[in-house]
VODREN-254263 format. One record per residue (C-alpha): x, y, z; residue in three letters; chain. Coordinates in steps of 0.001 Angstrom, whole numbers, padded with zeros to 6 digits, m for minus. Each point is the difference from the previous one (the first is absolute). Example, Ala and Ser with C-alpha at 12.3 -4.5 7.8 and 13.67 -1.06 7.14 Angstrom:
<pts>
PT        c1        c2        c3   resn   chain
PT    012300   m004500    007800    ALA       A
PT    001370    003440   m000660    SER       A
</pts>
This chain:
<pts>
PT        c1        c2        c3   resn   chain
PT   m034527   m012239    064885    MET       A
PT    003026    001651    001587    SER       A
PT    001070    001442   m003364    SER       A
PT   m003493    001369   m000619    SER       A
PT   m000075    001611    003450    ARG       A
PT    003407    001513   m000629    SER       A
PT   m001161    001540   m003287    ARG       A
PT   m003068    001456    001718    ARG       A
PT    002190    001545    002668    GLN       A
PT    002286    001545   m002617    VAL       A
PT   m002975    001440   m001884    ARG       A
PT   m001525    001360    003216    LEU       A
PT    003360    001485    000948    SER       A
PT    000214    001893   m003278    ARG       A
PT   m003575    001218    000338    ALA       A
PT    000628    001319    003526    LEU       A
PT    003453    001343   m000756    GLY       A
PT    001776   m001950    002764    ILE       A
PT    001839   m003350   m000148    PRO       A
PT   m001854   m002527    002152    LEU       A
PT    002463   m002865   m000508    THR       A
PT    003709   m000375   m000835    PRO       A
PT   m000999   m001144   m003494    LYS       A
PT   m002021    003176   m000473    ALA       A
PT    003105    002054    000768    VAL       A
PT    001729   m001524   m003025    ARG       A
PT   m003011    000669   m002223    TYR       A
PT   m000088    003633    001145    PHE       A
PT    003559    000397   m001214    GLU       A
PT   m001013   m001257   m003458    LYS       A
PT   m003440    001579   m000238    ARG       A
PT   m000325    003086    002215    PRO       A
PT   m003594    000663   m001046    TYR       A
PT   m003462   m001435    000569    GLY       A
PT   m001280   m003275   m001492    PRO       A
PT   m002063   m000347   m003163    GLY       A
PT    000217    001493   m003470    GLU       A
PT   m000509    003513    001355    HIS       A
PT    002572   m000342    002758    GLY       A
PT    002522    002260   m001743    ARG       A
PT   m002544    002677   m000824    ALA       A
PT   m000090    003192    001997    ARG       A
PT   m002769   m000362    002558    ARG       A
PT   m002682    002540    000664    ARG       A
PT    000047    001820    003317    THR       A
PT   m001629   m002303    002552    GLU       A
PT   m002957    001152    002046    SER       A
PT    000311    000441    003765    ASP       A
PT   m002044   m003173    000447    TYR       A
PT    002269   m001979   m002331    ALA       A
PT    003111    001171    001873    VAL       A
PT   m001464   m001033    003362    ARG       A
PT   m001225   m003307   m001385    LEU       A
PT    003443   m000790   m001386    LYS       A
PT    001675    000672    003352    GLU       A
PT   m002500   m002276    001720    LYS       A
PT    000629   m002718   m002571    GLN       A
PT    003740    000400    000476    ARG       A
PT   m000318   m000575    003726    LEU       A
PT   m002251   m003010   m000514    ARG       A
PT    002348   m001554   m002529    ALA       A
PT    003101    000383    002152    GLN       A
PT   m001657   m001974    002793    TYR       A
PT   m001878   m002309   m002352    GLY       A
PT   m003300    000425    001802    ILE       A
PT   m003642    000220   m001037    ARG       A
PT   m002010    003203   m000003    GLU       A
PT   m002132   m001118    002956    ALA       A
PT    003133   m000696    002038    GLN       A
PT    001443    003433   m000702    LEU       A
PT   m003303    001666    000885    GLN       A
PT   m000141   m001802    003353    ARG       A
PT    003506    001082    000920    VAL       A
PT   m000779    003558   m001113    PHE       A
PT   m003003    000133    002332    GLU       A
PT    002192   m001233    002839    GLU       A
PT    002664    002570   m000821    ALA       A
PT   m002601    002780   m000018    ARG       A
PT   m000905   m000848    003599    ARG       A
PT    003579    000339    001183    GLU       A
PT    001607    003193    001234    LYS       A
PT    002320    001771   m002392    GLY       A
PT    000036    000136   m003787    LEU       A
PT   m002283   m002569   m001606    THR       A
PT    002225   m000608   m003023    GLY       A
PT    003060   m000715    002097    GLU       A
PT   m001962   m002294    002318    SER       A
PT   m001355   m001856   m003045    LEU       A
PT    003465   m000885   m001295    VAL       A
PT    001280   m000843    003474    GLU       A
PT   m002881   m002428    000612    LEU       A
PT    000468   m001611   m003415    LEU       A
PT    003710   m000397    000667    GLU       A
PT   m000707   m002077    003104    MET       A
PT   m001688   m002681   m002091    ARG       A
PT    001779   m003322    000297    LEU       A
PT    000629   m000375   m003730    ASP       A
PT    001470    003510   m000235    ALA       A
PT    002477   m000708    002799    LEU       A
PT    000988   m003352   m001526    VAL       A
PT    000893    001974   m003142    LEU       A
PT    001853    002793    001826    ARG       A
PT    002058   m002571    001912    ALA       A
PT    001272   m001485   m003268    GLY       A
PT   m001658   m003372    000564    ILE       A
PT   m001894    000464   m003283    ALA       A
PT    000815    001819   m003236    ARG       A
PT   m003460    001442   m000746    THR       A
PT   m003184    000646    001929    ILE       A
PT   m001652   m002893   m001877    ALA       A
PT    002739   m002384    001145    GLN       A
PT   m000326    001294    003558    ALA       A
PT   m003758   m000602   m000039    ARG       A
PT    000495   m003488   m001391    GLN       A
PT    002477   m000850    002762    ALA       A
PT   m002549    001069    002600    VAL       A
PT   m003001   m001740   m001574    VAL       A
PT    001963   m003245   m000390    HIS       A
PT    000694    000042    003740    ARG       A
PT    003741    000505   m000218    HIS       A
PT    000010    002998    002364    ILE       A
PT   m000343    000065    003778    VAL       A
PT   m000570    002985    002281    VAL       A
PT    001414   m000458    003485    ASP       A
PT    000212   m003722   m000713    GLY       A
PT   m003597   m000431   m001214    LYS       A
PT   m000939   m000596   m003648    VAL       A
PT   m001930    002903   m001523    VAL       A
PT   m001477   m000497   m003474    ASP       A
PT   m001711    003398   m000419    ARG       A
PT    002042    002502   m002022    PRO       A
PT   m002069    002829    001525    SER       A
PT    000949   m000986    003561    TYR       A
PT    001241    003121    001758    ARG       A
PT    003315   m000524    001706    VAL       A
PT    000388    001844    003292    ARG       A
PT    003230    001688    001135    PRO       A
PT    002117   m002537    001816    GLY       A
PT   m001283   m002983   m001964    GLN       A
PT    002402   m002166   m001999    THR       A
PT   m000767   m001539   m003381    ILE       A
PT    001971   m002953   m001286    GLN       A
PT   m000059   m002729   m002599    VAL       A
PT   m001097   m003145    001820    ARG       A
PT    002820   m002449    000637    SER       A
PT   m001174   m002762   m002321    ARG       A
PT   m000395    002490   m002870    SER       A
PT    003462    001533    000343    GLN       A
PT    001599   m002829   m002002    VAL       A
PT   m002059    000890   m003084    MET       A
PT    001993    001490   m002880    VAL       A
PT   m001803    003400   m000125    PRO       A
PT    000634    000601    003697    PHE       A
PT    003584   m001211   m000197    GLN       A
PT    000525    002524   m002785    ALA       A
PT   m001610    002726    002120    ALA       A
PT    002255   m000878    002951    ALA       A
PT    002996    000414   m002302    ALA       A
PT   m001177    003560   m000741    GLY       A
PT   m000791   m000414   m003693    VAL       A
PT   m002995    002359    000211    HIS       A
PT    001895    002878    001560    ARG       A
PT    001237    001220   m003383    ASP       A
PT   m003541    000856   m001140    VAL       A
PT   m001581    001081    003297    LEU       A
PT    000335    003292    001881    PRO       A
PT    002256    000096    003053    ALA       A
PT   m001537   m001575    003102    VAL       A
PT   m001943    002771    001763    PRO       A
PT    000897    000954    003561    GLU       A
PT   m003287   m001245    001418    TYR       A
PT    001075   m003577   m000799    LEU       A
PT    002797   m001977    001613    LYS       A
PT    000925   m002768   m002434    VAL       A
PT    002100   m003130    000369    ASP       A
PT   m000141   m001216   m003577    LEU       A
PT    002146   m003076    000586    GLU       A
PT   m002603   m001184    002503    LYS       A
PT   m002810    001216   m002276    LEU       A
PT   m001493    002063    002798    SER       A
PT   m000925    003632    000615    ALA       A
PT   m001385    001931    002949    THR       A
PT   m002223    003053   m000304    LEU       A
PT    001780    002361    002371    VAL       A
PT   m002595    002768   m000102    ARG       A
PT   m002777    001418   m002107    ARG       A
PT    001281    001166   m003401    PRO       A
PT    000025    003693   m000881    LYS       A
PT   m001291    001096   m003382    ARG       A
PT    003284    001526   m001133    ASP       A
PT    001789   m003305    000660    GLU       A
PT   m002395   m002153   m002005    VAL       A
PT    001324   m000711   m003525    PRO       A
PT   m003227    000503   m001945    VAL       A
PT   m000589    002545   m002764    THR       A
PT   m003253    001823    000631    CYS       A
PT   m001400    003457    000704    ASP       A
PT   m002070   m001047    003007    VAL       A
PT   m001853    003310    000156    GLN       A
PT   m001451   m000767   m003434    MET       A
PT   m001228   m003357    001315    VAL       A
PT   m001661    001736    002967    VAL       A
PT   m001670    002467   m002362    GLU       A
PT   m001174   m002854   m002227    TYR       A
PT   m001787   m001749    002856    TYR       A
PT   m001287    003267    001481    SER       A
PT   m001666    001212   m003172    ARG       A
</pts>
């Protein structure tokens, strides 16, 4: 099952043109073109709709969320002051699973979600099993004490994921040895390590 999921992620990565997992990075080095028998062929110019759709799919894939979830956050972002696209990414980045990934507690967004769903993560000392839970500035996330002895979390505490993850962003204060991280403040779009033209996503949903 894990191998099948990994292959799907690699194929999706090649289709979207961005590596979604560390394994996909290696495949990009070998096959820097799209999947399928026509992957090497020169593509036709994409329509404006296709370009916007692809950017929306890129954003979805990087957070591993469903379409309905992204739409709900977009509607919330549209009600905020400021630029809708920037607010959208900032709100997504405050998801619990996203912050577990950024802290280096997990290697991929799928692993981060699994850690949350399996009740290994606490927020301010209370177990939270919803990956979509929005962490507020000042709150601390941590691997619960009885889970810290598990091999995956011991490996994370040793920093084995740091070689494939972006540098810890400034909106997070991380103590990896204690498997904990505090959201210091709301993220800013230019600090969030996601590849996406957010204006295209706004235009897609505003069509």
